[in-house]
Structure formats: C-alpha cells, structure tokens
TORSEZA-404560 format. One record per residue (C-alpha): x, y, z; residue in one letter. Coordinates in steps of 0.1 Angstrom, whole numbers, plus 2048, in hexadecimal, padded with zeros to 3 digits. Example, Ala and Ser with C-alpha at 12.3 -4.5 7.8 and 13.67 -1.06 7.14 Angstrom:
TORSEZA-404560
<site <87B 7D3 84E> "A">
<site <889 7F5 847> "S">
end
This chain:
TORSEZA-404560
<site <7FF 800 801> "M">
<site <80C 823 7FA> "P">
<site <81D 834 817> "G">
<site <815 855 827> "R">
<site <825 869 80A> "S">
<site <81F 851 7EE> "A">
<site <807 858 7D0> "V">
<site <803 83E 7B5> "R">
<site <7F6 844 793> "N">
<site <7E9 82A 77B> "G">
<site <7CB 81F 767> "S">
<site <7B4 800 76B> "T">
<site <797 7F4 756> "M">
<site <79C 814 740> "G">
<site <799 82B 75C> "Q">
<site <7B6 843 769> "A">
<site <7BD 83F 78D> "L">
<site <7D0 852 7A6> "V">
<site <7D4 842 7CB> "V">
<site <7E6 84D 7EB> "G">
<site <7E9 869 803> "P">
<site <7EA 88A 7F0> "G">
<site <7D8 87C 7D0> "A">
<site <7C0 898 7D2> "L">
<site <7DB 8AE 7C4> "R">
<site <7D9 89A 7A3> "A">
<site <7B5 8A7 79E> "L">
<site <7C0 8C4 784> "P">
<site <7D3 8AB 770> "D">
<site <7B7 891 771> "S">
<site <79D 8AB 765> "V">
<site <7B2 8B5 74A> "A">
<site <7B7 892 73D> "A">
<site <796 888 73C> "V">
<site <783 8AA 733> "G">
<site <778 8B1 711> "R">
<site <78D 8D2 710> "S">
<site <7AD 8C9 722> "G">
<site <7B9 8E0 73D> "A">
<site <79E 8F9 72F> "Q">
<site <781 8E1 738> "S">
<site <762 8F0 746> "R">
<site <75D 8DD 768> "V">
<site <740 8D6 77E> "M">
<site <746 8C8 7A1> "T">
<site <72B 8B5 7B4> "I">
<site <72E 8B0 7D8> "V">
<site <719 8A3 7F5> "G">
<site <707 8B7 810> "A">
<site <721 8AE 82B> "G">
<site <73F 8BA 815> "F">
<site <742 8DB 826> "H">
<site <744 8CA 848> "T">
<site <762 8B4 842> "R">
<site <782 8BE 850> "P">
<site <794 8BE 82E> "W">
<site <77B 8D5 81E> "V">
<site <793 8F4 81C> "D">
<site <7AF 8DF 809> "E">
<site <796 8D0 7F1> "V">
<site <788 8F2 7EB> "R">
<site <7AB 900 7E4> "T">
<site <7B0 8E4 7C9> "V">
<site <78D 8EA 7BB> "L">
<site <794 910 7B7> "D">
<site <7AE 905 79C> "T">
<site <795 8F0 787> "V">
<site <76E 8F5 792> "A">
<site <758 90D 77F> "D">
<site <73B 903 792> "A">
<site <732 8EE 7B2> "V">
<site <710 8DC 7B7> "R">
<site <704 8CA 7D5> "V">
<site <6F2 8A9 7D5> "H">
<site <6DF 8A0 7F5> "R">
<site <6D7 87E 802> "G">
<site <6D3 85E 7ED> "L">
<site <6D0 860 7C8> "P">
<site <6AA 85E 7BE> "T">
<site <69B 862 79B> "P">
<site <690 885 7A6> "E">
<site <6B3 890 7B2> "S">
<site <6C4 881 793> "V">
<site <6AC 892 77D> "L">
<site <6B3 8B5 78E> "D">
<site <6D8 8AE 78D> "L">
<site <6D7 8A4 768> "H">
<site <6C6 8C6 760> "A">
<site <6E1 8D9 771> "E">
<site <6FB 8C6 75D> "V">
<site <6E8 8CA 73E> "V">
<site <6E5 8F0 744> "T">
<site <708 8F6 74F> "F">
<site <718 8DF 731> "R">
<site <737 8D6 745> "P">
<site <755 8C4 732> "D">
<site <75B 8AF 752> "V">
<site <74B 8A8 772> "V">
<site <75D 8A4 794> "V">
<site <749 891 7AE> "A">
<site <757 893 7D1> "I">
<site <745 87F 7EC> "G">
<site <738 85D 7F5> "G">
<site <728 844 7E0> "G">
<site <707 855 7DF> "S">
<site <717 876 7D0> "V">
<site <72D 864 7B7> "I">
<site <70F 84E 7AC> "D">
<site <6F7 86D 7A9> "A">
<site <713 880 795> "A">
<site <719 860 77F> "K">
<site <6F4 85C 777> "A">
<site <6ED 880 76E> "A">
<site <70B 884 759> "T">
<site <707 863 747> "A">
<site <6E3 86A 73F> "L">
<site <6EE 88C 732> "A">
<site <6FA 878 712> "G">
<site <6D7 86A 70C> "T">
<site <6C8 88B 701> "G">
<site <6A8 884 715> "M">
<site <698 89A 730> "S">
<site <679 89E 743> "G">
<site <660 881 747> "P">
<site <672 86D 72B> "E">
<site <691 86D 73E> "L">
<site <680 865 760> "A">
<site <66F 847 74F> "A">
<site <691 83B 740> "Y">
<site <6A1 83E 764> "I">
<site <686 825 770> "R">
<site <68B 80C 755> "T">
<site <6AF 807 760> "A">
<site <6BA 804 73B> "G">
<site <6DE 808 732> "P">
<site <6EA 82A 729> "V">
<site <6F2 828 703> "P">
<site <70A 846 700> "A">
<site <725 859 712> "A">
<site <71C 877 726> "G">
<site <732 88C 739> "V">
<site <753 87C 746> "P">
<site <755 87B 76C> "V">
<site <774 87D 783> "V">
<site <769 86A 7A4> "A">
<site <77A 875 7C5> "V">
<site <76B 85E 7E1> "P">
<site <769 86C 804> "T">
<site <75D 84A 812> "T">
<site <76E 829 80B> "P">
<site <75A 808 800> "G">
<site <73E 810 7E8> "T">
<site <754 80C 7C9> "G">
<site <740 826 7B7> "A">
<site <75E 837 7AA> "E">
<site <767 816 797> "A">
<site <745 809 78B> "T">
<site <732 80D 76A> "P">
<site <70F 810 77D> "F">
<site <700 82A 794> "A">
<site <6E6 820 7AF> "T">
<site <6C6 835 7B0> "V">
<site <6AC 831 7CC> "W">
<site <687 831 7C1> "D">
<site <676 838 7E4> "R">
<site <653 83A 7D4> "T">
<site <658 818 7C4> "G">
<site <66A 80A 7E0> "R">
<site <686 7FC 7CA> "T">
<site <6AA 801 7C1> "K">
<site <6B1 80C 79C> "L">
<site <6D3 80E 789> "S">
<site <6DE 823 76E> "V">
<site <6F9 810 75B> "A">
<site <70F 80B 73D> "G">
<site <734 812 735> "P">
<site <72C 837 733> "A">
<site <725 837 759> "V">
<site <747 82D 765> "R">
<site <75B 84B 76F> "P">
<site <778 855 758> "A">
<site <790 858 775> "A">
<site <791 853 79A> "A">
<site <7A7 864 7B6> "I">
<site <7AB 850 7D7> "L">
<site <7B8 866 7F2> "D">
<site <7B6 855 814> "P">
<site <7B9 876 824> "R">
<site <795 87D 819> "L">
<site <789 863 831> "L">
<site <78F 87B 84E> "A">
<site <771 885 862> "G">
<site <75D 864 85B> "L">
<site <74C 854 87A> "S">
<site <752 831 884> "R">
<site <730 825 877> "A">
<site <737 834 855> "Q">
<site <757 824 852> "L">
<site <74A 804 85E> "A">
<site <72C 805 843> "S">
<site <746 80C 828> "C">
<site <75C 7EF 833> "L">
<site <73E 7D8 832> "L">
<site <736 7E4 810> "D">
<site <758 7DB 803> "T">
<site <756 7B7 814> "L">
<site <735 7B0 806> "A">
<site <73D 7BC 7E3> "Q">
<site <75E 7A9 7E3> "G">
<site <74F 788 7F0> "I">
<site <730 78A 7D9> "E">
<site <743 791 7BA> "A">
<site <75B 774 7C2> "A">
<site <73E 75C 7C6> "W">
<site <724 76A 7AE> "S">
<site <71A 753 791> "I">
<site <724 76E 77A> "R">
<site <749 770 789> "S">
<site <767 76D 775> "T">
<site <78C 767 77F> "P">
<site <792 78D 77D> "T">
<site <771 795 791> "A">
<site <77B 77A 7AC> "S">
<site <79E 789 7AC> "A">
<site <793 7AB 7B2> "Y">
<site <779 7A0 7CB> "G">
<site <792 78C 7DF> "L">
<site <7AA 7AA 7DE> "A">
<site <790 7C0 7ED> "A">
<site <788 7A7 809> "V">
<site <7AF 7A3 811> "A">
<site <7B3 7C7 812> "A">
<site <799 7D0 82B> "V">
<site <795 7B1 841> "A">
<site <7B3 7B7 855> "P">
<site <7A4 7DA 85F> "L">
<site <784 7CE 870> "L">
<site <794 7D2 893> "E">
<site <7A5 7F3 88B> "A">
<site <784 802 87D> "V">
<site <76E 7F5 89A> "A">
<site <788 805 8B3> "A">
<site <788 826 8A0> "G">
<site <7B0 825 89A> "H">
<site <7BA 822 876> "H">
<site <7D9 82F 867> "T">
<site <7DD 841 845> "M">
<site <7E9 820 837> "S">
<site <7CA 810 843> "A">
<site <7B6 82A 833> "R">
<site <7C6 825 811> "T">
<site <7BF 7FF 815> "A">
<site <79B 807 81C> "L">
<site <79A 81D 7FD> "M">
<site <7AB 804 7E6> "L">
<site <795 7E8 7F3> "G">
<site <777 7FB 7EC> "G">
<site <784 802 7C8> "Y">
<site <78C 7DE 7C2> "H">
<site <76A 7D3 7CD> "S">
<site <75A 7ED 7B4> "G">
<site <771 7DD 799> "Q">
<site <765 7BB 7A4> "A">
<site <73E 7C3 7A4> "I">
<site <744 7D4 783> "A">
<site <74B 7B1 774> "I">
<site <73B 797 78B> "G">
<site <71F 7AD 79A> "E">
<site <70F 7A8 7BD> "T">
<site <6F9 78D 7C9> "T">
<site <6DF 786 7E1> "A">
<site <6EF 79A 7FF> "C">
<site <6EB 7BA 7EB> "H">
<site <6CA 7B0 7DE> "A">
<site <6BD 7AC 803> "I">
<site <6CF 7CC 80E> "S">
<site <6B9 7E4 7F7> "Y">
<site <699 7DE 80A> "D">
<site <6AB 7E3 82A> "L">
<site <6B7 805 820> "T">
<site <697 80F 812> "L">
<site <682 802 830> "R">
<site <699 808 84D> "F">
<site <6B2 822 841> "G">
<site <6D0 80E 845> "L">
<site <6F0 81B 834> "A">
<site <6F6 805 816> "H">
<site <715 7F4 823> "G">
<site <704 7ED 844> "H">
<site <6E6 7DF 832> "A">
<site <6FE 7C6 820> "C">
<site <711 7BF 83F> "G">
<site <6F2 7B3 854> "V">
<site <6EC 796 83C> "V">
<site <70F 78E 830> "L">
<site <716 774 84B> "A">
<site <6F4 763 844> "R">
<site <6FE 75F 81E> "L">
<site <71F 753 827> "L">
<site <713 738 83D> "R">
<site <6F7 72E 824> "Y">
<site <70F 72C 805> "N">
<site <728 718 818> "A">
<site <70E 6FC 818> "A">
<site <70C 6FC 7F3> "I">
<site <708 6DA 7E0> "T">
<site <706 6D2 7BD> "D">
<site <6E0 6CD 7BF> "R">
<site <6DB 6F1 7C8> "D">
<site <6F8 701 7B9> "C">
<site <6EE 71E 79F> "G">
<site <711 720 792> "D">
<site <719 70B 773> "P">
<site <73D 707 780> "R">
<site <72E 6F2 79C> "G">
<site <72E 6F1 7C2> "A">
<site <752 6E9 7C3> "R">
<site <75A 709 7B2> "H">
<site <746 71C 7CA> "V">
<site <757 70A 7E8> "Q">
<site <778 715 7DA> "S">
<site <76E 737 7D9> "V">
<site <762 738 7FC> "L">
<site <783 728 806> "S">
<site <794 745 7F4> "E">
<site <77F 75E 808> "V">
<site <788 74E 829> "V">
<site <7AD 750 81F> "D">
<site <7AA 775 816> "A">
<site <799 77B 837> "F">
<site <7B7 781 84D> "A">
<site <7BA 762 865> "G">
<site <798 752 860> "A">
<site <796 72E 864> "A">
<site <776 726 851> "D">
<site <757 736 843> "V">
<site <745 736 865> "D">
<site <762 749 873> "H">
<site <760 763 858> "V">
<site <73B 767 860> "A">
<site <740 76A 885> "H">
<site <758 785 87F> "R">
<site <742 799 86A> "I">
<site <725 798 884> "D">
<site <73D 7A1 8A0> "G">
<site <749 7BE 88B> "F">
<site <725 7CB 88A> "L">
<site <723 7C6 8AF> "D">
<site <744 7D9 8B7> "R">
<site <739 7F6 8A1> "C">
<site <716 7F8 8AF> "D">
<site <706 7F0 890> "L">
<site <6E4 7DF 891> "A">
<site <6E4 7BA 885> "R">
<site <6C8 7AC 870> "Y">
<site <6B5 79E 88C> "D">
<site <6B3 7BF 89D> "D">
<site <69E 7CE 87F> "L">
<site <67F 7BD 887> "A">
<site <67B 7B6 860> "A">
<site <660 7A3 84F> "D">
<site <676 788 843> "H">
<site <65E 77B 826> "R">
<site <659 7A0 81B> "S">
<site <67F 7A6 819> "V">
<site <685 784 807> "A">
<site <669 78E 7ED> "E">
<site <679 7AF 7E7> "Q">
<site <69D 7A0 7E3> "A">
<site <691 785 7CB> "L">
<site <686 7A0 7B4> "G">
<site <6A7 7AB 7AC> "Y">
<site <6BA 799 792> "R">
<site <6DA 79B 7A7> "R">
<site <6CA 786 7C1> "C">
<site <6CB 769 7A9> "H">
<site <6F2 76D 7A3> "N">
<site <6F4 75C 7C5> "N">
<site <707 73B 7C0> "P">
<site <6F0 726 7D5> "R">
<site <6CB 728 7C9> "A">
<site <6B2 73C 7DD> "L">
<site <68B 73D 7DA> "D">
<site <672 74D 7F1> "L">
<site <66F 733 80C> "S">
<site <694 72C 80D> "T">
<site <69E 752 80F> "L">
<site <682 758 829> "T">
<site <690 73A 83E> "A">
<site <6B3 74A 83D> "L">
<site <6A9 76C 847> "L">
<site <694 75C 864> "S">
<site <6B1 747 870> "A">
<site <6BB 752 894> "S">
<site <6DC 73E 897> "S">
<site <6FA 735 882> "P">
<site <6F1 710 883> "S">
<site <6CF 718 876> "E">
<site <6DE 72E 859> "M">
<site <6F5 712 84F> "G">
<site <6DB 6F7 850> "A">
<site <6BF 706 83A> "I">
<site <6B6 6F1 81D> "Q">
<site <6B2 6FF 7FB> "C">
<site <691 6FA 7EB> "H">
<site <697 70E 7CA> "A">
end
C-alpha cells in the first residue's frame, strides 16, 4: 500500500486512477485529461450536503478554485426526481467534465445525471426511461469521481443506483457511459467519518467482494478483484470497530472499495444486495449496513450447497472452492462459520443493528428480494419458502441446516 507521502498513478479497466495521500492534488490534471476541451474545459462540481462540514473542505475548495466553474449540491439518496433535477442543471450548464466529490450517493447521482445527458431526452420521457432501468445508449459528460467514503465502489462501476421511494424499489442507470472516466482515491478525505459510517462502508466492500466472487456470473477476473477487496479490508475489522485507523489503513479501505466496484462491474452482486434494498427503503439502513446484516446468513446458507441445488453451471465444487478462497482472504479465519461469526461480531462492536433487531416481515423482505434479477445470481438456488426460512432462522445452526426447495 502507498505510504504517507506516496501517490500512485495508473489506469484500470479503461479508467484513469490516482491513489494515495495527496492524490487530490492531481485533480486539475485529471480534469484536463478527460475534459472535452483539455485544460480549458468547462467544469461543474457536484458535492453532497455534508461537504461543507468535513475537516478537509478548505483544502478541497482551494483545489477546486483552479478547475471548477460551478458547484452544485445533491442531497440525500439519488431518486428519479433528484436525478432529473440534477440532469436539468447539467444540460443547462453544458459542462465539458463533471467532478463528483462525495460518497456513493453523490457519485451515483452525478453519474446518472451526466450519462443521461447523452440521451437527448428530458421531462416525462426521461423520467419514464429512468424507471425502465434500460442501458444508457450514448456517452454523456465525462465524470471524475473523488470518493469521500470508502466501500461503495461507485467510482469504478458502470451503473448508478437510483431509489424509487414511491414504487419502493431500487433502480439502476447502467451502461459503459455511466462509468467515471477517472477516479481519485485520497485517503485523507476519509477524515471526519464516524465509526458507523466507516463500518457500513467496510461491510459494503465485504459484501460486494464476496458476492462478485461467488456469483453465477463471476469470471476469474471478477473473483480476483472480489477476493482482493476482501483481503484488503478484512484485517481492518478490529481497527475500524475500535476507531483507530492509520493512513495506510484508510488507503486499504479505499482500494478495497475500488476493487469491490471492479468486481461487481463484471460478476454483479447476488442475494445479499437484493435483500438489502428493501431494508434500506423500509428501515432507512445505510446501504453497506443493510448488506452486512444478512451477509453472515448467506455465507452459512451457501456453504451448504450441493449439486442438487447449485445454480452455477460450474457446479457445487466450484462454489465450495470460491468459499475456501474467501476464508483464506479473511485474515486468520478457520472456516466459513468463523467468517460469519466475525461479521456479526463486527456489527455488535460497532453498535449496528443486526437483522434480528429490525422486526422485519421475513416473507415480505424475501418477496421483494426475489423480484430483483441480482437475487438469482446467488450460487445456491433460492425460492420464497427457502429465503423466508433463512431470514427467519434465529441461530447459525438453523441457517446452515436450511433445505433448498427451489
């Protein structure tokens, strides 16, 4: 990992990348490299509502003064309405490049709004298009992503999450045009995050890394990225729970999140994420937290896979091999149950609610999850009765003993 003064430049999956303490200073060069007019590009910056309260805001403003022509604020989770509003501002301002500085919600909102600028649609037509979750057919405005939270992988993925609160569903604006043209990972920008925020981000990285590795759509590359993400952040569970993390640890958190984004860009997520969407919409859980509360259940369930209930054409032995690699990547774990136990223990140490604390309607959550295609990427088959039973289980032994009826 880069040291305190190291900055590493490179490219991956067609995306320019700068990582390390001080990477933010590369923003002008990144803008010039991807902007339509080089160093003279017209730049819009999109930030989150908490931007002005973070301890690094003055330094970021100083850097932005050298590149930004306008700053817009996106508040809360991206919704069809908020993306439409932001899209209208992008179309009106006509930037050559957009800089998105914030967490996954800010970056996703910027990605969606700028990619949709390439469709030529607006108003009701665009609103309907967002709800179809169809692929974006043309390139919009290039985005430079500067994450200020680790773990979402939004700076690496070719899709943006949009939350439809009216329809109680998670939408996705997707396509190659949605992937940011460049990403800047500066671990100094994690300063000011609470333990709960960092914990949720770490759980998101673990879920994305593990799910991309065991997904029926995984490839060797997706699995490699996913396992790299797990290996980067698993050793940091204790440090994050204790609130003591070095600059090197923050760099590892950011790289882990980035690798998890690369992983799900190929292998996609699975049942864990599909379950999480309703938990976020129904209970207001942060996305990573919502994934984390069911990750241990899915680990124990998938560990009992057989050829009879395996949904991966590579067979149960392949899935078991992947789970063995997850255990190996999970610093010092003895087996899948040990990994699951450490994840649940991490929730407890960080004072984050477990699934059992939510008083959820298990069948309703299962019904919602099974409505997402990603749920069926899970390597062990799931149907309504099986998933309801898994969510209803109150002990690790129950979770591991559930029979698949799919």
